[in-house]
C-alpha positions as CSV (number, residue, x, y, z in Angstrom):
1,M,11.6,24.1,6.3
2,E,10.1,20.6,6.7
3,Q,11.9,17.7,5.4
4,P,10.4,15.8,2.9
5,I,9.8,11.9,3.8
6,Q,12.6,9.7,2.1
7,P,10.9,6.5,0.3
8,S,13.3,4.2,2.4
9,S,11.9,5.7,5.7
10,P,10.7,3.1,7.9
11,R,6.8,2.2,7.9
12,Q,6.6,3.5,11.4
13,H,8.5,6.7,10.9
14,I,6.2,7.6,8.1
15,R,3.2,6.7,9.9
16,Q,4.1,8.7,13.4
17,H,5.5,11.8,10.9
18,I,2.0,11.7,9.0
19,R,-0.5,11.2,12.4
20,L,1.4,14.4,13.6
21,R,1.0,16.2,10.7
22,R,-3.0,16.0,10.3
23,R,-3.1,16.4,14.3
24,A,-1.9,19.6,13.6
25,L,-4.1,21.1,11.4
26,T,-6.8,23.6,13.4
27,P,-10.4,23.2,13.2
28,I,-11.0,25.9,10.8
29,E,-8.7,23.8,8.6
30,Q,-10.5,20.4,9.5
31,Q,-14.1,22.1,9.0
32,Q,-13.0,23.7,5.6
33,A,-11.7,19.8,4.5
34,S,-14.3,18.2,5.4
35,D,-16.7,20.7,3.8
36,K,-14.7,20.2,0.5
37,L,-14.3,16.6,1.0
38,L,-18.4,16.2,1.0
39,I,-18.7,18.3,-2.4
40,R,-16.2,15.5,-4.3
41,F,-18.1,12.6,-2.3
42,Q,-21.2,13.9,-3.6
43,Q,-20.3,13.7,-7.0
44,L,-18.5,10.1,-7.2
45,P,-20.4,7.8,-9.5
46,S,-18.9,5.1,-7.0
47,V,-20.9,6.8,-4.1
48,L,-24.0,7.7,-6.0
49,Q,-24.3,4.0,-7.9
50,A,-24.1,2.4,-4.1
51,T,-26.8,1.6,-1.7
52,H,-24.9,0.1,1.4
53,I,-22.1,2.2,2.2
54,A,-19.4,1.2,5.0
55,L,-17.6,4.5,6.5
56,Y,-15.7,5.3,9.8
57,L,-15.7,7.7,12.4
58,A,-12.8,10.1,12.7
59,S,-10.2,9.9,15.6
60,D,-6.5,10.9,15.5
61,G,-7.0,14.1,13.4
62,E,-8.4,12.1,10.8
63,I,-10.7,14.1,8.1
64,D,-14.5,14.3,9.7
65,T,-16.8,12.0,8.1
66,R,-19.7,12.6,10.0
67,P,-21.0,15.5,7.0
68,L,-20.8,12.3,4.9
69,I,-22.8,10.2,7.1
70,N,-25.3,12.8,7.2
71,W,-25.8,13.5,3.5
72,L,-26.0,9.4,2.8
73,W,-28.5,9.4,5.4
74,Q,-30.7,12.5,3.6
75,Q,-30.2,10.2,0.1
76,G,-31.8,7.5,1.8
77,K,-28.6,5.1,1.7
78,C,-27.8,2.5,4.5
79,V,-24.6,3.5,6.3
80,Y,-22.5,1.0,8.4
81,L,-19.5,1.3,10.9
82,P,-17.0,-1.0,11.8
83,V,-17.0,-2.8,14.9
84,L,-13.7,-5.0,16.2
85,H,-14.7,-8.6,15.8
86,P,-15.3,-10.1,19.3
87,F,-13.9,-13.5,18.4
88,S,-12.3,-13.4,15.6
89,K,-8.9,-11.5,16.2
90,G,-8.1,-8.7,13.7
91,H,-11.0,-8.8,11.9
92,L,-14.0,-6.6,11.4
93,L,-17.8,-6.8,11.3
94,F,-19.8,-3.8,10.1
95,L,-23.1,-3.1,11.5
96,H,-26.2,-0.6,9.9
97,Y,-25.5,2.8,11.7
98,T,-28.7,5.2,12.0
99,P,-29.2,8.1,14.3
100,A,-30.8,6.2,17.1
101,T,-27.6,3.7,17.2
102,R,-26.0,3.0,20.9
103,M,-22.6,3.4,20.8
104,T,-19.5,2.2,22.9
105,R,-16.2,2.5,22.8
106,N,-13.3,0.2,21.9
107,K,-9.9,-0.6,23.2
108,Y,-8.5,1.8,20.7
109,R,-10.8,4.5,22.1
110,I,-12.8,4.8,18.9
111,D,-16.8,4.8,19.0
112,E,-18.1,2.1,17.5
113,P,-21.9,0.8,17.6
114,R,-23.0,-1.5,20.4
115,L,-22.3,-5.2,19.1
116,D,-26.0,-6.8,17.7
117,I,-25.9,-9.8,15.8
118,R,-29.1,-8.1,14.1
119,L,-27.6,-5.2,12.6
120,V,-24.7,-7.2,10.8
121,K,-24.0,-6.9,7.4
122,P,-21.7,-9.6,5.7
123,V,-18.6,-7.7,4.0
124,Y,-20.0,-9.1,0.4
125,E,-23.3,-7.3,0.7
126,L,-21.6,-4.1,0.9
127,D,-21.2,-1.7,-1.8
128,L,-18.5,0.4,-0.9
129,V,-16.2,0.6,1.6
130,C,-14.4,3.6,2.7
131,T,-11.5,3.1,4.6
132,P,-9.4,5.1,6.8
133,L,-5.7,5.5,6.2
134,V,-2.3,7.0,7.6
135,A,-0.9,8.2,4.3
136,F,-0.9,7.0,1.0
137,D,1.0,7.5,-2.6
138,S,0.6,8.5,-6.0
139,T,0.3,4.4,-6.9
140,G,-2.7,4.0,-4.4
141,Q,-0.7,2.2,-1.7
142,R,-1.9,2.9,1.7
143,L,-0.4,2.7,4.7
144,G,-3.2,2.1,7.8
145,M,-2.4,2.1,11.6
146,G,-0.7,-1.4,11.4
147,G,-3.5,-3.8,12.3
148,G,-4.3,-5.2,9.4
149,Y,-8.2,-4.6,9.7
150,Y,-9.0,-3.7,6.1
151,D,-6.2,-5.5,4.7
152,R,-8.2,-8.3,5.6
153,T,-11.6,-7.0,5.0
154,L,-10.5,-6.2,1.3
155,N,-8.8,-9.4,0.7
156,R,-11.3,-10.8,-1.7
157,W,-11.7,-7.8,-3.5
158,H,-7.6,-7.4,-4.1
159,H,-7.2,-10.9,-5.2
160,H,-10.6,-11.6,-7.0
161,R,-12.6,-8.5,-7.5
162,Q,-15.2,-9.6,-5.4
163,G,-17.4,-7.7,-2.9
164,P,-17.4,-4.1,-2.1
165,Q,-15.2,-1.9,-3.8
166,P,-12.9,0.1,-1.4
167,L,-12.5,4.2,-1.2
168,G,-9.8,5.5,0.7
169,L,-10.5,9.2,2.7
170,A,-7.7,11.4,3.5
171,H,-6.6,14.7,4.3
172,D,-4.4,16.1,1.5
173,C,-1.6,16.3,3.8
174,Q,-1.1,12.5,4.0
175,Q,-0.3,11.9,0.7
176,V,3.5,10.9,0.4
177,D,5.7,10.5,-2.8
178,M,6.4,6.5,-2.3
179,L,5.4,4.1,0.4
180,P,7.4,1.0,1.4
181,F,4.7,-1.9,1.1
182,E,4.6,-5.7,1.9
183,A,3.2,-8.2,-0.5
184,W,-0.3,-8.4,2.0
185,D,-0.9,-5.1,1.6
186,V,-4.1,-3.9,-0.6
187,P,-3.4,-0.7,-2.9
188,L,-6.5,1.3,-3.5
189,P,-8.3,1.8,-6.6
190,E,-9.8,5.1,-5.5
191,I,-8.5,7.8,-3.0
192,L,-10.4,11.3,-2.0
193,T,-8.8,14.0,-0.3
194,P,-10.5,17.8,-0.3
195,S,-8.5,18.6,-3.5
196,C,-8.3,15.4,-5.6
197,H,-10.1,12.2,-6.7
198,F,-7.4,9.7,-7.5
199,N,-8.6,6.8,-9.7
200,W,-6.5,4.0,-10.7
201,E,-9.2,1.5,-12.0
């Protein structure tokens, strides 16, 4: 029987444990999870009311976001993907993403749009930022990969409620009882999984 994760576990231990857990999902389980997530995503008021939505391409066992992106395109909404900022370490840019966008692979081996300043959308002009995460708990605390990219992106929203609202996306197996957190961590107001919609607003 799998041992439960204790609240006192170091963040890196939790990170490794949950990454292994989601990587262990079979292709069929991944497909089923993605299909269920899309149904919930299509019903969210925060999605329906948004025009400019930032998403990301799944990697490392993350839940597949391509069905969400395809559906948003069908609805005539504008989709943006994160790009590692070339000059400001630890920060992201968000570029308009279409089926014709030319892609490249970043230092984390994740596909991202080829940098074109004409396609950059300032963060404050986005309506919704869908964020990846490794683990989350019942209070909305989010554990990412450790780079702090999304914490910096969402800093103004967290402290001043200015800028786009964040929405976390995850597999059900990524929920834990309680996460250790630091003062700079940004809890999410809303997280969507194939089975649940958590809303703390």
